[in-house]
All heavy atoms as TSV, in Angstrom:
chain	resi	resn	atom	element	x	y	z
A	1	MET	N	N	0.874	-1.194	0.009
A	1	MET	CA	C	0.005	0.036	0.051
A	1	MET	C	C	0.844	1.280	0.025
A	1	MET	O	O	0.349	2.362	0.130
A	1	MET	CB	C	-0.939	-0.050	1.214
A	1	MET	CG	C	-1.978	0.982	1.088
A	1	MET	SD	S	-3.602	0.612	1.756
A	1	MET	CE	C	-3.392	0.292	3.445
A	2	ASP	N	N	2.163	1.087	-0.155
A	2	ASP	CA	C	3.014	2.248	-0.189
A	2	ASP	C	C	2.875	3.084	-1.452
A	2	ASP	O	O	3.292	4.210	-1.527
A	2	ASP	CB	C	4.516	1.839	-0.006
A	2	ASP	CG	C	4.813	1.243	1.379
A	2	ASP	OD1	O	4.049	1.637	2.268
A	2	ASP	OD2	O	5.679	0.440	1.490
A	3	GLN	N	N	2.291	2.417	-2.468
A	3	GLN	CA	C	2.059	3.172	-3.721
A	3	GLN	C	C	0.907	4.200	-3.529
A	3	GLN	O	O	0.862	5.112	-4.391
A	3	GLN	CB	C	1.672	2.232	-4.830
A	3	GLN	CG	C	2.683	1.177	-5.154
A	3	GLN	CD	C	2.150	0.126	-6.110
A	3	GLN	OE1	O	0.962	0.013	-6.306
A	3	GLN	NE2	N	3.041	-0.574	-6.709
A	4	TYR	N	N	0.098	4.024	-2.578
A	4	TYR	CA	C	-1.100	4.930	-2.449
A	4	TYR	C	C	-1.038	5.564	-1.040
A	4	TYR	O	O	-1.724	5.161	-0.153
A	4	TYR	CB	C	-2.341	4.021	-2.531
A	4	TYR	CG	C	-2.418	3.208	-3.730
A	4	TYR	CD1	C	-2.124	1.845	-3.703
A	4	TYR	CD2	C	-2.669	3.787	-4.989
A	4	TYR	CE1	C	-2.172	1.068	-4.874
A	4	TYR	CE2	C	-2.709	3.021	-6.154
A	4	TYR	CZ	C	-2.492	1.692	-6.064
A	4	TYR	OH	O	-2.572	0.878	-7.173
A	5	PRO	N	N	-0.269	6.657	-0.923
A	5	PRO	CA	C	-0.136	7.278	0.400
A	5	PRO	C	C	-1.435	8.003	0.901
A	5	PRO	O	O	-1.627	7.930	2.113
A	5	PRO	CB	C	1.013	8.314	0.171
A	5	PRO	CG	C	1.006	8.550	-1.287
A	5	PRO	CD	C	0.520	7.269	-1.920
A	6	THR	N	N	-2.258	8.467	0.020
A	6	THR	CA	C	-3.506	9.105	0.400
A	6	THR	C	C	-4.420	8.068	0.989
A	6	THR	O	O	-5.081	8.263	2.011
A	6	THR	CB	C	-4.127	9.838	-0.721
A	6	THR	OG1	O	-3.169	10.795	-1.267
A	6	THR	CG2	C	-5.314	10.626	-0.307
A	7	ILE	N	N	-4.499	6.914	0.305
A	7	ILE	CA	C	-5.403	5.805	0.821
A	7	ILE	C	C	-4.916	5.336	2.151
A	7	ILE	O	O	-5.736	5.167	3.047
A	7	ILE	CB	C	-5.459	4.678	-0.251
A	7	ILE	CG1	C	-5.929	5.092	-1.594
A	7	ILE	CG2	C	-6.227	3.476	0.319
A	7	ILE	CD1	C	-7.340	5.270	-1.705
A	8	LYS	N	N	-3.607	5.178	2.281
A	8	LYS	CA	C	-3.027	4.738	3.537
A	8	LYS	C	C	-3.321	5.780	4.658
A	8	LYS	O	O	-3.679	5.363	5.774
A	8	LYS	CB	C	-1.502	4.635	3.422
A	8	LYS	CG	C	-0.792	4.065	4.584
A	8	LYS	CD	C	0.702	3.909	4.309
A	8	LYS	CE	C	1.437	3.399	5.477
A	8	LYS	NZ	N	2.895	3.315	5.235
A	9	PHE	N	N	-3.238	7.059	4.358
A	9	PHE	CA	C	-3.520	8.145	5.301
A	9	PHE	C	C	-5.008	8.004	5.735
A	9	PHE	O	O	-5.345	8.151	6.935
A	9	PHE	CB	C	-3.231	9.508	4.758
A	9	PHE	CG	C	-3.457	10.609	5.734
A	9	PHE	CD1	C	-2.549	10.906	6.751
A	9	PHE	CD2	C	-4.624	11.444	5.603
A	9	PHE	CE1	C	-2.830	11.940	7.650
A	9	PHE	CE2	C	-4.885	12.418	6.467
A	9	PHE	CZ	C	-3.950	12.703	7.502
A	10	ILE	N	N	-5.924	7.928	4.805
A	10	ILE	CA	C	-7.388	7.888	5.087
A	10	ILE	C	C	-7.698	6.611	5.887
A	10	ILE	O	O	-8.521	6.671	6.837
A	10	ILE	CB	C	-8.193	7.967	3.799
A	10	ILE	CG1	C	-8.031	9.322	3.145
A	10	ILE	CG2	C	-9.673	7.643	4.030
A	10	ILE	CD1	C	-8.693	9.476	1.867
A	11	VAL	N	N	-7.095	5.510	5.526
A	11	VAL	CA	C	-7.355	4.262	6.334
A	11	VAL	C	C	-6.812	4.364	7.745
A	11	VAL	O	O	-7.543	3.997	8.727
A	11	VAL	CB	C	-6.685	3.009	5.624
A	11	VAL	CG1	C	-6.640	1.836	6.516
A	11	VAL	CG2	C	-7.389	2.686	4.364
A	12	LYS	N	N	-5.714	5.014	7.974
A	12	LYS	CA	C	-5.164	5.152	9.276
A	12	LYS	C	C	-5.771	6.252	10.099
A	12	LYS	O	O	-6.068	6.069	11.273
A	12	LYS	CB	C	-3.667	5.459	9.214
A	12	LYS	CG	C	-2.949	5.420	10.480
A	12	LYS	CD	C	-1.407	5.556	10.307
A	12	LYS	CE	C	-0.734	5.531	11.669
A	12	LYS	NZ	N	0.681	5.648	11.510
A	13	HIS	N	N	-6.078	7.403	9.471
A	13	HIS	CA	C	-6.632	8.562	10.258
A	13	HIS	C	C	-8.029	9.004	9.835
A	13	HIS	O	O	-8.357	10.114	9.912
A	13	HIS	CB	C	-5.680	9.738	10.087
A	13	HIS	CG	C	-4.285	9.478	10.461
A	13	HIS	ND1	N	-3.873	9.353	11.760
A	13	HIS	CD2	C	-3.163	9.326	9.739
A	13	HIS	CE1	C	-2.591	9.130	11.806
A	13	HIS	NE2	N	-2.126	9.150	10.627
A	14	GLY	N	N	-8.791	8.088	9.291
A	14	GLY	CA	C	-10.101	8.423	8.678
A	14	GLY	C	C	-11.096	8.991	9.692
A	14	GLY	O	O	-11.751	10.017	9.335
A	15	ASN	N	N	-11.317	8.427	10.825
A	15	ASN	CA	C	-12.285	8.854	11.739
A	15	ASN	C	C	-12.076	10.290	12.243
A	15	ASN	O	O	-12.891	11.119	12.224
A	15	ASN	CB	C	-12.488	7.878	12.917
A	15	ASN	CG	C	-13.177	6.620	12.429
A	15	ASN	OD1	O	-13.894	6.620	11.433
A	15	ASN	ND2	N	-12.928	5.488	13.126
A	16	PRO	N	N	-10.830	10.583	12.804
A	16	PRO	CA	C	-10.609	11.960	13.209
A	16	PRO	C	C	-10.693	12.976	12.091
A	16	PRO	O	O	-11.171	14.054	12.229
A	16	PRO	CB	C	-9.140	11.916	13.807
A	16	PRO	CG	C	-8.901	10.505	14.051
A	16	PRO	CD	C	-9.731	9.686	13.116
A	17	LEU	N	N	-10.248	12.559	10.924
A	17	LEU	CA	C	-10.308	13.428	9.758
A	17	LEU	C	C	-11.808	13.741	9.371
A	17	LEU	O	O	-12.152	14.844	9.058
A	17	LEU	CB	C	-9.611	12.783	8.525
A	17	LEU	CG	C	-9.477	13.594	7.266
A	17	LEU	CD1	C	-8.636	14.795	7.489
A	17	LEU	CD2	C	-8.943	12.778	6.174
A	18	ALA	N	N	-12.631	12.713	9.405
A	18	ALA	CA	C	-14.083	12.870	9.131
A	18	ALA	C	C	-14.739	13.838	10.150
A	18	ALA	O	O	-15.484	14.699	9.814
A	18	ALA	CB	C	-14.777	11.532	9.167
A	19	ILE	N	N	-14.375	13.656	11.387
A	19	ILE	CA	C	-14.960	14.578	12.421
A	19	ILE	C	C	-14.430	16.022	12.240
A	19	ILE	O	O	-15.273	16.990	12.279
A	19	ILE	CB	C	-14.528	14.052	13.843
A	19	ILE	CG1	C	-15.285	12.659	14.131
A	19	ILE	CG2	C	-14.909	15.067	14.916
A	19	ILE	CD1	C	-14.866	11.960	15.320
A	20	LEU	N	N	-13.196	16.181	11.914
A	20	LEU	CA	C	-12.666	17.545	11.718
A	20	LEU	C	C	-13.280	18.176	10.511
A	20	LEU	O	O	-13.724	19.336	10.600
A	20	LEU	CB	C	-11.095	17.435	11.500
A	20	LEU	CG	C	-10.386	18.720	11.267
A	20	LEU	CD1	C	-10.453	19.589	12.538
A	20	LEU	CD2	C	-8.974	18.473	10.845
A	21	ILE	N	N	-13.430	17.429	9.393
A	21	ILE	CA	C	-14.105	18.058	8.258
A	21	ILE	C	C	-15.587	18.254	8.461
A	21	ILE	O	O	-16.180	19.222	8.057
A	21	ILE	CB	C	-13.858	17.162	7.026
A	21	ILE	CG1	C	-12.372	17.211	6.653
A	21	ILE	CG2	C	-14.703	17.548	5.825
A	21	ILE	CD1	C	-11.927	16.216	5.595
A	22	GLY	N	N	-16.182	17.381	9.278
A	22	GLY	CA	C	-17.596	17.553	9.633
A	22	GLY	C	C	-17.910	18.760	10.436
A	22	GLY	O	O	-18.947	19.322	10.376
A	23	LEU	N	N	-16.897	19.226	11.274
A	23	LEU	CA	C	-17.108	20.390	12.090
A	23	LEU	C	C	-16.875	21.689	11.395
A	23	LEU	O	O	-17.245	22.777	11.912
A	23	LEU	CB	C	-16.150	20.259	13.327
A	23	LEU	CG	C	-16.533	19.224	14.333
A	23	LEU	CD1	C	-15.454	19.199	15.422
A	23	LEU	CD2	C	-17.886	19.600	14.972
A	24	LEU	N	N	-16.394	21.654	10.188
A	24	LEU	CA	C	-16.109	22.909	9.490
A	24	LEU	C	C	-17.260	23.761	9.237
A	24	LEU	O	O	-17.214	24.974	9.420
A	24	LEU	CB	C	-15.328	22.592	8.176
A	24	LEU	CG	C	-13.870	22.138	8.277
A	24	LEU	CD1	C	-13.300	21.768	6.920
A	24	LEU	CD2	C	-13.074	23.164	8.980
A	25	PRO	N	N	-18.417	23.237	8.752
A	25	PRO	CA	C	-19.611	24.156	8.564
A	25	PRO	C	C	-20.066	24.845	9.857
A	25	PRO	O	O	-20.465	25.953	9.840
A	25	PRO	CB	C	-20.606	23.186	7.935
A	25	PRO	CG	C	-19.968	22.113	7.373
A	25	PRO	CD	C	-18.746	21.879	8.224
A	26	PHE	N	N	-20.046	24.031	10.912
A	26	PHE	CA	C	-20.480	24.634	12.190
A	26	PHE	C	C	-19.499	25.706	12.680
A	26	PHE	O	O	-19.889	26.780	13.176
A	26	PHE	CB	C	-20.658	23.556	13.258
A	26	PHE	CG	C	-21.243	24.035	14.541
A	26	PHE	CD1	C	-22.584	24.537	14.489
A	26	PHE	CD2	C	-20.605	24.035	15.723
A	26	PHE	CE1	C	-23.170	24.987	15.689
A	26	PHE	CE2	C	-21.222	24.504	16.949
A	26	PHE	CZ	C	-22.476	24.956	16.865
A	27	GLY	N	N	-18.209	25.498	12.435
A	27	GLY	CA	C	-17.257	26.498	12.770
A	27	GLY	C	C	-17.415	27.734	11.913
A	27	GLY	O	O	-17.268	28.887	12.457
A	28	GLY	N	N	-17.722	27.584	10.665
A	28	GLY	CA	C	-17.997	28.703	9.798
A	28	GLY	C	C	-19.208	29.425	10.259
A	28	GLY	O	O	-19.308	30.701	10.210
A	29	ALA	N	N	-20.284	28.719	10.699
A	29	ALA	CA	C	-21.512	29.349	11.174
A	29	ALA	C	C	-21.245	30.158	12.403
A	29	ALA	O	O	-21.770	31.274	12.573
A	29	ALA	CB	C	-22.587	28.317	11.388
A	30	ILE	N	N	-20.420	29.642	13.337
A	30	ILE	CA	C	-20.033	30.380	14.539
A	30	ILE	C	C	-19.285	31.650	14.152
A	30	ILE	O	O	-19.556	32.742	14.702
A	30	ILE	CB	C	-19.206	29.500	15.470
A	30	ILE	CG1	C	-20.076	28.390	16.107
A	30	ILE	CG2	C	-18.588	30.318	16.617
A	30	ILE	CD1	C	-19.308	27.323	16.852
A	31	ALA	N	N	-18.414	31.564	13.155
A	31	ALA	CA	C	-17.637	32.717	12.731
A	31	ALA	C	C	-18.568	33.749	12.207
A	31	ALA	O	O	-18.387	34.977	12.469
A	31	ALA	CB	C	-16.544	32.308	11.764
A	32	PHE	N	N	-19.567	33.342	11.361
A	32	PHE	CA	C	-20.486	34.287	10.752
A	32	PHE	C	C	-21.339	34.989	11.842
A	32	PHE	O	O	-21.542	36.211	11.795
A	32	PHE	CB	C	-21.476	33.588	9.784
A	32	PHE	CG	C	-20.929	33.429	8.422
A	32	PHE	CD1	C	-21.216	32.262	7.698
A	32	PHE	CD2	C	-20.208	34.447	7.806
A	32	PHE	CE1	C	-20.732	32.128	6.394
A	32	PHE	CE2	C	-19.752	34.308	6.551
A	32	PHE	CZ	C	-19.942	33.175	5.832
A	33	VAL	N	N	-21.793	34.248	12.819
A	33	VAL	CA	C	-22.602	34.819	13.917
A	33	VAL	C	C	-21.751	35.750	14.778
A	33	VAL	O	O	-22.221	36.899	15.083
A	33	VAL	CB	C	-23.217	33.709	14.784
A	33	VAL	CG1	C	-23.900	34.281	16.028
A	33	VAL	CG2	C	-24.255	32.972	13.984
A	34	VAL	N	N	-20.567	35.405	15.123
A	34	VAL	CA	C	-19.749	36.266	15.938
A	34	VAL	C	C	-19.185	37.401	15.156
A	34	VAL	O	O	-19.251	38.562	15.695
A	34	VAL	CB	C	-18.626	35.391	16.590
A	34	VAL	CG1	C	-17.605	36.270	17.331
A	34	VAL	CG2	C	-19.195	34.349	17.489
A	35	LEU	N	N	-18.616	37.253	14.027
A	35	LEU	CA	C	-17.899	38.304	13.335
A	35	LEU	C	C	-18.805	39.212	12.575
A	35	LEU	O	O	-18.527	40.451	12.493
A	35	LEU	CB	C	-16.788	37.748	12.463
A	35	LEU	CG	C	-15.748	36.954	13.115
A	35	LEU	CD1	C	-14.796	36.276	12.155
A	35	LEU	CD2	C	-14.966	37.875	14.113
A	36	ILE	N	N	-19.821	38.698	11.917
A	36	ILE	CA	C	-20.671	39.458	11.037
A	36	ILE	C	C	-22.079	39.700	11.695
A	36	ILE	O	O	-22.876	40.409	11.076
A	36	ILE	CB	C	-20.789	38.773	9.647
A	36	ILE	CG1	C	-19.479	38.401	9.106
A	36	ILE	CG2	C	-21.583	39.612	8.667
A	36	ILE	CD1	C	-19.469	37.646	7.829
A	37	SER	N	N	-22.277	39.252	12.869
A	37	SER	CA	C	-23.535	39.419	13.593
A	37	SER	C	C	-24.743	38.973	12.771
A	37	SER	O	O	-25.779	39.635	12.622
A	37	SER	CB	C	-23.730	40.910	13.994
A	37	SER	OG	O	-22.731	41.275	14.811
A	38	MET	N	N	-24.636	37.740	12.203
A	38	MET	CA	C	-25.757	37.214	11.471
A	38	MET	C	C	-26.770	36.594	12.433
A	38	MET	O	O	-26.503	36.473	13.671
A	38	MET	CB	C	-25.187	36.114	10.533
A	38	MET	CG	C	-24.350	36.669	9.422
A	38	MET	SD	S	-24.119	35.569	8.054
A	38	MET	CE	C	-25.600	35.733	7.242
A	39	HIS	N	N	-27.900	36.190	11.898
A	39	HIS	CA	C	-28.998	35.674	12.719
A	39	HIS	C	C	-28.575	34.318	13.347
A	39	HIS	O	O	-27.795	33.557	12.773
A	39	HIS	CB	C	-30.183	35.511	11.837
A	39	HIS	CG	C	-31.472	35.331	12.521
A	39	HIS	ND1	N	-31.978	34.167	12.948
A	39	HIS	CD2	C	-32.318	36.267	12.947
A	39	HIS	CE1	C	-33.158	34.318	13.546
A	39	HIS	NE2	N	-33.372	35.602	13.615
A	40	TRP	N	N	-29.157	34.008	14.481
A	40	TRP	CA	C	-28.790	32.806	15.186
A	40	TRP	C	C	-29.210	31.532	14.489
A	40	TRP	O	O	-28.714	30.506	14.724
A	40	TRP	CB	C	-29.354	32.840	16.639
A	40	TRP	CG	C	-30.814	32.814	16.704
A	40	TRP	CD1	C	-31.676	33.915	16.719
A	40	TRP	CD2	C	-31.713	31.630	16.700
A	40	TRP	NE1	N	-33.002	33.509	16.736
A	40	TRP	CE2	C	-33.032	32.079	16.683
A	40	TRP	CE3	C	-31.490	30.321	16.652
A	40	TRP	CZ2	C	-34.124	31.298	16.721
A	40	TRP	CZ3	C	-32.570	29.453	16.666
A	40	TRP	CH2	C	-33.888	29.944	16.658
A	41	LEU	N	N	-30.148	31.672	13.560
A	41	LEU	CA	C	-30.516	30.522	12.820
A	41	LEU	C	C	-29.416	30.003	11.862
A	41	LEU	O	O	-29.415	28.859	11.391
A	41	LEU	CB	C	-31.764	30.752	11.942
A	41	LEU	CG	C	-33.080	30.812	12.781
A	41	LEU	CD1	C	-34.236	31.205	11.854
A	41	LEU	CD2	C	-33.302	29.507	13.416
A	42	VAL	N	N	-28.435	30.798	11.628
A	42	VAL	CA	C	-27.251	30.397	10.845
A	42	VAL	C	C	-26.545	29.253	11.647
A	42	VAL	O	O	-26.025	28.301	11.011
A	42	VAL	CB	C	-26.324	31.595	10.627
A	42	VAL	CG1	C	-24.972	31.145	9.953
A	42	VAL	CG2	C	-26.995	32.612	9.695
A	43	LEU	N	N	-26.551	29.378	13.004
A	43	LEU	CA	C	-25.981	28.259	13.759
A	43	LEU	C	C	-26.771	26.923	13.547
A	43	LEU	O	O	-26.076	25.879	13.501
A	43	LEU	CB	C	-25.963	28.666	15.219
A	43	LEU	CG	C	-25.066	29.700	15.683
A	43	LEU	CD1	C	-25.233	30.030	17.170
A	43	LEU	CD2	C	-23.598	29.285	15.465
A	44	VAL	N	N	-28.041	26.961	13.474
A	44	VAL	CA	C	-28.823	25.821	13.213
A	44	VAL	C	C	-28.474	25.245	11.839
A	44	VAL	O	O	-28.321	24.022	11.730
A	44	VAL	CB	C	-30.314	26.093	13.404
A	44	VAL	CG1	C	-31.158	24.924	13.051
A	44	VAL	CG2	C	-30.627	26.672	14.830
A	45	ALA	N	N	-28.438	26.075	10.915
A	45	ALA	CA	C	-28.094	25.585	9.541
A	45	ALA	C	C	-26.673	25.047	9.499
A	45	ALA	O	O	-26.430	23.991	8.818
A	45	ALA	CB	C	-28.220	26.806	8.567
A	46	GLY	N	N	-25.812	25.675	10.181
A	46	GLY	CA	C	-24.350	25.185	10.267
A	46	GLY	C	C	-24.292	23.774	10.998
A	46	GLY	O	O	-23.586	22.924	10.569
A	47	LEU	N	N	-25.134	23.568	11.973
A	47	LEU	CA	C	-25.144	22.360	12.699
A	47	LEU	C	C	-25.759	21.272	11.840
A	47	LEU	O	O	-25.189	20.146	11.776
A	47	LEU	CB	C	-25.973	22.509	13.979
A	47	LEU	CG	C	-26.024	21.210	14.842
A	47	LEU	CD1	C	-24.719	20.863	15.331
A	47	LEU	CD2	C	-27.009	21.468	16.027
A	48	ALA	N	N	-26.779	21.605	11.115
A	48	ALA	CA	C	-27.410	20.576	10.205
A	48	ALA	C	C	-26.430	20.262	9.112
A	48	ALA	O	O	-26.327	19.037	8.761
A	48	ALA	CB	C	-28.693	21.173	9.579
A	49	ALA	N	N	-25.733	21.275	8.537
A	49	ALA	CA	C	-24.771	20.952	7.487
A	49	ALA	C	C	-23.596	20.076	8.044
A	49	ALA	O	O	-23.087	19.196	7.336
A	49	ALA	CB	C	-24.277	22.252	6.879
A	50	SER	N	N	-23.182	20.416	9.290
A	50	SER	CA	C	-22.101	19.564	9.880
A	50	SER	C	C	-22.520	18.119	10.060
A	50	SER	O	O	-21.742	17.192	9.798
A	50	SER	CB	C	-21.773	20.151	11.243
A	50	SER	OG	O	-20.987	21.296	11.056
A	51	LEU	N	N	-23.748	17.911	10.489
A	51	LEU	CA	C	-24.170	16.507	10.673
A	51	LEU	C	C	-24.280	15.782	9.355
A	51	LEU	O	O	-23.827	14.592	9.222
A	51	LEU	CB	C	-25.594	16.521	11.391
A	51	LEU	CG	C	-25.524	16.973	12.745
A	51	LEU	CD1	C	-27.004	17.029	13.371
A	51	LEU	CD2	C	-24.698	16.071	13.685
A	52	VAL	N	N	-24.794	16.417	8.305
A	52	VAL	CA	C	-24.877	15.809	7.024
A	52	VAL	C	C	-23.490	15.506	6.464
A	52	VAL	O	O	-23.182	14.435	5.991
A	52	VAL	CB	C	-25.678	16.612	6.021
A	52	VAL	CG1	C	-25.508	16.125	4.596
A	52	VAL	CG2	C	-27.106	16.757	6.426
A	53	LEU	N	N	-22.552	16.475	6.551
A	53	LEU	CA	C	-21.205	16.291	6.106
A	53	LEU	C	C	-20.396	15.197	6.862
A	53	LEU	O	O	-19.682	14.420	6.313
A	53	LEU	CB	C	-20.392	17.657	6.135
A	53	LEU	CG	C	-19.024	17.623	5.590
A	53	LEU	CD1	C	-19.071	17.247	4.028
A	53	LEU	CD2	C	-18.447	18.975	5.666
A	54	LEU	N	N	-20.665	15.138	8.177
A	54	LEU	CA	C	-20.083	14.084	8.989
A	54	LEU	C	C	-20.495	12.671	8.506
A	54	LEU	O	O	-19.723	11.811	8.388
A	54	LEU	CB	C	-20.430	14.265	10.474
A	54	LEU	CG	C	-19.911	13.234	11.422
A	54	LEU	CD1	C	-18.366	13.243	11.409
A	54	LEU	CD2	C	-20.406	13.448	12.803
A	55	LEU	N	N	-21.842	12.584	8.257
A	55	LEU	CA	C	-22.342	11.293	7.777
A	55	LEU	C	C	-21.691	10.901	6.412
A	55	LEU	O	O	-21.277	9.775	6.217
A	55	LEU	CB	C	-23.828	11.355	7.625
A	55	LEU	CG	C	-24.501	10.143	7.056
A	55	LEU	CD1	C	-24.404	8.954	8.015
A	55	LEU	CD2	C	-25.988	10.383	6.748
A	56	LEU	N	N	-21.632	11.874	5.556
A	56	LEU	CA	C	-20.996	11.657	4.208
A	56	LEU	C	C	-19.527	11.281	4.338
A	56	LEU	O	O	-19.013	10.384	3.694
A	56	LEU	CB	C	-21.125	12.872	3.326
A	56	LEU	CG	C	-22.586	13.127	2.797
A	56	LEU	CD1	C	-22.632	14.482	2.023
A	56	LEU	CD2	C	-23.036	12.034	1.961
A	57	MET	N	N	-18.826	11.937	5.205
A	57	MET	CA	C	-17.341	11.720	5.364
A	57	MET	C	C	-17.140	10.346	6.036
A	57	MET	O	O	-16.250	9.622	5.628
A	57	MET	CB	C	-16.723	12.795	6.248
A	57	MET	CG	C	-16.548	14.098	5.449
A	57	MET	SD	S	-15.575	14.026	3.955
A	57	MET	CE	C	-14.006	13.319	4.564
A	58	LYS	N	N	-17.905	10.007	7.023
A	58	LYS	CA	C	-17.740	8.680	7.650
A	58	LYS	C	C	-18.026	7.505	6.697
A	58	LYS	O	O	-17.365	6.538	6.661
A	58	LYS	CB	C	-18.642	8.594	8.882
A	58	LYS	CG	C	-18.094	9.337	10.031
A	58	LYS	CD	C	-18.964	9.023	11.267
A	58	LYS	CE	C	-18.243	8.739	12.504
A	58	LYS	NZ	N	-17.132	7.993	12.693
A	59	SER	N	N	-19.038	7.746	5.833
A	59	SER	CA	C	-19.336	6.740	4.826
A	59	SER	C	C	-18.207	6.665	3.755
A	59	SER	O	O	-17.880	5.564	3.298
A	59	SER	CB	C	-20.710	6.909	4.106
A	59	SER	OG	O	-20.684	8.142	3.367
A	60	TYR	N	N	-17.644	7.767	3.429
A	60	TYR	CA	C	-16.462	7.805	2.467
A	60	TYR	C	C	-15.327	7.062	3.081
A	60	TYR	O	O	-14.681	6.251	2.386
A	60	TYR	CB	C	-16.102	9.252	2.121
A	60	TYR	CG	C	-14.896	9.354	1.325
A	60	TYR	CD1	C	-14.954	9.042	-0.070
A	60	TYR	CD2	C	-13.690	9.790	1.848
A	60	TYR	CE1	C	-13.792	9.188	-0.796
A	60	TYR	CE2	C	-12.579	9.811	1.133
A	60	TYR	CZ	C	-12.666	9.551	-0.265
A	60	TYR	OH	O	-11.465	9.625	-0.978
A	61	VAL	N	N	-15.029	7.282	4.366
A	61	VAL	CA	C	-13.927	6.610	4.946
A	61	VAL	C	C	-14.156	5.096	5.010
A	61	VAL	O	O	-13.228	4.292	4.769
A	61	VAL	CB	C	-13.690	7.213	6.418
A	61	VAL	CG1	C	-12.772	6.341	7.203
A	61	VAL	CG2	C	-13.199	8.597	6.330
A	62	GLU	N	N	-15.376	4.690	5.282
A	62	GLU	CA	C	-15.711	3.230	5.318
A	62	GLU	C	C	-15.506	2.662	3.920
A	62	GLU	O	O	-15.012	1.521	3.789
A	62	GLU	CB	C	-17.069	3.041	5.798
A	62	GLU	CG	C	-17.249	3.226	7.283
A	62	GLU	CD	C	-18.676	2.981	7.786
A	62	GLU	OE1	O	-19.450	2.407	7.035
A	62	GLU	OE2	O	-18.958	3.344	8.962
A	63	LEU	N	N	-15.953	3.352	2.894
A	63	LEU	CA	C	-15.817	2.871	1.557
A	63	LEU	C	C	-14.269	2.725	1.140
A	63	LEU	O	O	-13.916	1.741	0.509
A	63	LEU	CB	C	-16.538	3.756	0.563
A	63	LEU	CG	C	-18.006	3.668	0.498
A	63	LEU	CD1	C	-18.648	4.724	-0.351
A	63	LEU	CD2	C	-18.397	2.257	0.048
A	64	VAL	N	N	-13.557	3.713	1.511
A	64	VAL	CA	C	-12.024	3.599	1.263
A	64	VAL	C	C	-11.425	2.431	1.970
A	64	VAL	O	O	-10.658	1.740	1.364
A	64	VAL	CB	C	-11.338	4.910	1.643
A	64	VAL	CG1	C	-9.864	4.816	1.555
A	64	VAL	CG2	C	-11.801	6.099	0.649
A	65	ARG	N	N	-11.873	2.205	3.200
A	65	ARG	CA	C	-11.392	1.106	3.936
A	65	ARG	C	C	-11.699	-0.244	3.341
A	65	ARG	O	O	-10.939	-1.176	3.286
A	65	ARG	CB	C	-11.823	1.151	5.393
A	65	ARG	CG	C	-11.048	2.204	6.180
A	65	ARG	CD	C	-11.467	2.263	7.604
A	65	ARG	NE	N	-10.678	3.266	8.352
A	65	ARG	CZ	C	-11.089	3.848	9.440
A	65	ARG	NH1	N	-12.236	3.622	9.930
A	65	ARG	NH2	N	-10.259	4.707	9.972
A	66	ILE	N	N	-12.976	-0.353	2.904
A	66	ILE	CA	C	-13.417	-1.533	2.197
A	66	ILE	C	C	-12.630	-1.837	0.913
A	66	ILE	O	O	-12.124	-2.923	0.670
A	66	ILE	CB	C	-14.891	-1.486	1.880
A	66	ILE	CG1	C	-15.723	-1.600	3.197
A	66	ILE	CG2	C	-15.339	-2.601	0.858
A	66	ILE	CD1	C	-17.230	-1.346	2.988
A	67	ILE	N	N	-12.436	-0.756	0.127
A	67	ILE	CA	C	-11.688	-0.900	-1.080
A	67	ILE	C	C	-10.174	-1.256	-0.784
A	67	ILE	O	O	-9.664	-2.082	-1.427
A	67	ILE	CB	C	-11.723	0.387	-1.868
A	67	ILE	CG1	C	-13.123	0.605	-2.444
A	67	ILE	CG2	C	-10.730	0.436	-2.985
A	67	ILE	CD1	C	-13.394	1.975	-3.036
A	68	ALA	N	N	-9.649	-0.673	0.211
A	68	ALA	CA	C	-8.289	-0.953	0.625
A	68	ALA	C	C	-8.146	-2.448	1.099
A	68	ALA	O	O	-7.161	-3.090	0.822
A	68	ALA	CB	C	-7.783	0.007	1.648
A	69	ASP	N	N	-9.123	-2.920	1.842
A	69	ASP	CA	C	-9.038	-4.331	2.295
A	69	ASP	C	C	-9.289	-5.296	1.265
A	69	ASP	O	O	-8.649	-6.348	1.165
A	69	ASP	CB	C	-10.142	-4.477	3.415
A	69	ASP	CG	C	-9.708	-3.897	4.690
A	69	ASP	OD1	O	-8.503	-3.569	4.914
A	69	ASP	OD2	O	-10.615	-3.708	5.587
A	70	MET	N	N	-10.225	-4.998	0.336
A	70	MET	CA	C	-10.601	-5.991	-0.686
A	70	MET	C	C	-9.738	-5.999	-1.922
A	70	MET	O	O	-9.443	-7.078	-2.477
A	70	MET	CB	C	-12.055	-5.752	-1.092
A	70	MET	CG	C	-13.003	-5.856	0.044
A	70	MET	SD	S	-13.132	-7.503	0.775
A	70	MET	CE	C	-14.297	-8.240	-0.330
A	71	LEU	N	N	-9.368	-4.817	-2.438
A	71	LEU	CA	C	-8.719	-4.708	-3.736
A	71	LEU	C	C	-7.261	-4.457	-3.764
A	71	LEU	O	O	-6.606	-4.860	-4.720
A	71	LEU	CB	C	-9.430	-3.640	-4.553
A	71	LEU	CG	C	-10.949	-3.819	-4.827
A	71	LEU	CD1	C	-11.530	-2.624	-5.497
A	71	LEU	CD2	C	-11.182	-5.086	-5.548
A	72	LEU	N	N	-6.759	-3.794	-2.746
A	72	LEU	CA	C	-5.289	-3.469	-2.800
A	72	LEU	C	C	-4.496	-4.639	-2.225
A	72	LEU	O	O	-4.883	-5.183	-1.234
A	72	LEU	CB	C	-5.056	-2.183	-2.018
A	72	LEU	CG	C	-5.683	-0.912	-2.629
A	72	LEU	CD1	C	-5.365	0.234	-1.717
A	72	LEU	CD2	C	-5.191	-0.666	-3.979
A	73	PRO	N	N	-3.431	-4.909	-2.818
A	73	PRO	CA	C	-2.533	-5.989	-2.329
A	73	PRO	C	C	-1.960	-5.600	-0.930
A	73	PRO	O	O	-1.602	-4.440	-0.721
A	73	PRO	CB	C	-1.476	-6.214	-3.338
A	73	PRO	CG	C	-1.451	-4.902	-4.110
A	73	PRO	CD	C	-2.828	-4.293	-4.009
A	74	LYS	N	N	-1.803	-6.564	-0.111
A	74	LYS	CA	C	-1.204	-6.343	1.243
A	74	LYS	C	C	0.268	-6.389	1.167
A	74	LYS	O	O	0.929	-7.095	0.535
A	74	LYS	CB	C	-1.731	-7.412	2.212
A	74	LYS	CG	C	-3.231	-7.434	2.298
A	74	LYS	CD	C	-3.672	-6.441	3.353
A	74	LYS	CE	C	-5.162	-6.653	3.660
A	74	LYS	NZ	N	-6.046	-5.656	3.303
C-alpha cells in the first residue's frame, strides 16, 4: 500500500479526519454569527450541514477502507 499514500492516510486517520471536516460548517456558522452578527438560525443551519457532512465523510472513509481491504494488495 506504499504506492497509495493518500489511501493509507485515510485508512489510518479516517475517523478523526471525518470529524474534523464535519465540524467545518459549524465553525463557519459560529464565525458568521460572531464576526458578522448574522441571525442565530445560521448556527442551526451550520449544525445541520455539519451533521450531513459528517455522515458523508464517515461513509466515504468506510468505503475507502473496504476498497483498501478487498482490492489493494497487502
